[in-house]
N, C-alpha and C positions, 0 to 999 in steps of 0.2 A: 685589459685582464687578460690574463692566459694562466693556464697550470696545467701540471702535468704530475706525475705521480713522483718527481726528482723534484718539484719545489711545493708539491703538496703538504701539509701536515697528516702524518701518519693517525689517523684519531681512534679510528678501531683495528685490532690485532688480536681474532681470535684463533689464531694458530692458521696452520697451511693451506693457504689457498685462501683462505676467509678474512677479506682486509679491507679496509675504508680509509683510503689519501681523500680530505676534504678540504675545503675552503671557503671562505662565506664571502659573496659576492650581491650586492645591492638587497640584503635583507634576505637571500638565498643561501642553503648549505647546497653547495656545488659537490658529489662525489664521484671518484672513479674507485669502484667497486668488485671485489669478487667474490666468489662463493665457489665453494668445493660442490658436487655431484651429490645429491642423497640430504642435503641438508635441506631439513623442515623448519620454517622461525618460527611454528603455532607458540613452542614455552616462552617465548622472549617475549610475547605482547600478552602474556597471563597478568591480569590487573586493571589493564583497561578496558573502556566500554568493550562489553562482548568479547573482550578477550583478541581485539582486533587493531592492526597501528591505527591509530588518529591522526595520522599526515600523510596529506595528500603529496603526490611524488611524479613527475615528468623525466622520461627517460627516453636511453635509447637502447637496444641490447648491442651489444660490440659482438660477445661469442656467449654461444650453447643456448638454453632454453631452461624457461620457468615456468610454473605453473601460480597463478593469483587465485587464492581462493577469498572470495566474498560470501556473507550470508546466504544470499538468495543466485549464485553462481560461481562460476569458476571460468578461467581466461588463461591460453596459451599464450604466452610471447616466445621469440627467438630471434637467433640473430638477423639484422636488418630491420627489426622492428622497432618504432616511435610509440611509447605509449605513456599514457596519464592513468594512474592509479588513484581513483578517490579514497577519500578515508572511509576504515573499515576493511580491512584486507589483510591475508597474511601470504607471502610468497612460499612458493617450496620448490628448490631448485634440484629439478629432474637432471640437468650437465653441470659440468663445470662452468660457470657464468661469468659473464663480466660486462656490468652497465656502467654506465656516464648517469647521473642523475641529477634532477634539483628540483627541491624541497623549499618551504618559505620555513625561516628559521622557527618561529614564535611555536608553532603545532608540532615541527622537527622535537626540540627540544624538549617539551612536554611528553612527546615518545619517548625519546630515546633515558630520558630520566628513569623511566619504568625497566625499560630494556636493561641498562645498566645496572639496576637493581636485580632483576631477574637473574643474567649472565654474571652476576658475583656470587649469588644464590648457589646458581647450578649451569654451568655453563652449558652451550649448547653444543648436541654431540654432533659431531658431523665423522663422516665416512672413513 
């Protein structure tokens, strides 16, 4: 299997440079996503345990830089970094960022259900 933005479905489109193209392969959600500088994802996880993303993610930062806030620490990821985000995190995009990310479908779907409701009620503000 292979995928590119041209043939993966546009699953999330929240405006200029805030998009996610996705496919499902082998029980995993595969994403090619972009986020504009200054995007704080904190509000979209409201209502999840501790108001934090509950899905694990494995990925690679293609471009940019972002911080990941956990209850007890913060990590910085930048272009060229491979990563694992354990459940219980929130990303904050300091720079325009592009990632490729893999997430188990079941916890991803449970999380994105809450995210979609939050985005419908009050879209995330991007600079």
